[in-house]
C-alpha positions in Angstrom: 0.0 0.0 0.0 1.5 3.3 -1.0 1.6 6.0 1.6 0.8 9.6 1.0 3.4 12.1 2.3 2.4 14.7 4.9 3.1 17.5 2.4 0.7 16.0 -0.1 -2.0 15.7 2.6 -1.5 19.3 3.6 -1.7 20.5 0.0 -4.9 18.6 -0.5 -6.5 20.0 2.6 -5.4 23.5 1.7 -5.3 24.7 5.3 -1.5 25.2 5.3 0.9 27.1 3.2 2.9 24.5 1.2 6.1 26.5 1.5 6.2 27.3 5.2 3.7 24.8 6.7 1.9 27.6 8.5 -1.8 27.9 8.6 -3.2 30.1 5.8 -5.6 33.0 6.3 -9.2 31.9 6.8 -8.3 28.6 8.5 -11.0 27.9 11.0 -8.6 26.4 13.5 -9.4 23.7 16.0 -12.2 23.4 18.5 -10.1 25.0 21.2 -10.3 24.2 24.9 -13.9 23.9 25.9 -13.0 24.4 29.6 -10.8 27.5 29.1 -13.6 30.0 29.8 -14.6 28.2 33.0 -11.0 27.9 34.2 -10.6 31.7 33.5 -13.7 32.5 35.6 -12.5 30.3 38.5 -9.0 31.8 38.4 -10.4 35.3 38.4 -12.6 34.4 41.5 -9.6 33.0 43.3 -7.4 36.0 42.5 -10.2 38.3 43.8 -10.5 36.3 47.0 -6.7 36.3 47.9 -4.9 39.4 49.0 -1.2 39.9 49.1 -1.5 39.8 52.9 -3.3 36.4 52.7 -0.5 35.1 50.5 2.2 36.3 52.9 0.4 34.7 55.9 0.1 31.4 54.1 3.7 31.5 53.1 4.8 32.2 56.7 2.7 29.3 57.9 4.3 27.1 55.2 7.8 28.1 56.3 6.9 27.6 59.9 5.6 24.1 59.1 8.9 23.4 57.2 10.9 24.6 60.2 8.9 22.3 62.4 9.9 19.3 60.5 7.1 19.0 57.9 9.0 17.5 55.0 6.3 18.1 52.5 6.2 21.8 53.5 9.9 22.0 53.2 9.8 20.5 49.7 7.2 23.0 48.6 9.3 25.9 50.0 12.5 24.7 48.4 10.9 24.1 45.0 9.2 27.5 45.0 12.2 29.4 46.2 15.1 27.5 44.6 13.3 25.7 41.7 12.9 22.0 41.1 16.1 20.0 41.5 17.7 18.5 38.5 18.3 14.8 38.6 21.9 13.9 39.2 21.8 11.6 36.2 21.0 14.5 33.9 23.8 16.6 35.4 26.3 13.7 34.8 25.1 13.2 31.3 25.4 16.9 30.6 28.9 17.0 31.9 29.9 14.0 29.8 28.4 15.7 26.7 30.2 18.9 27.4 33.5 17.0 27.8 32.9 15.2 24.4 32.3 18.4 22.5 35.1 20.3 24.2 32.9 22.6 26.3 34.1 21.0 29.6 37.0 23.5 30.0 36.2 26.8 31.5 
């Protein structure tokens, strides 16, 4: 069975520019996210309900819990302040790749 290339399919559909692959003017697009409007409403309601003082109080309680030995709270604080930790394996692989391409010297 012969397969039709992606480019041929796009040309037949006519919804993309054959040279760039971008959507052409007048393309109706996809259905979008049916929940986006509702999520936007809920997010707006939450933002309206929380003041900067509320957020500061919650953060202080989270830090206090972390100081008290709550490991989950400590993890949240560290991830939000320092960022998510990289896996050691990724760092080792990155160092090996840098050494192979000559970027290991600084």
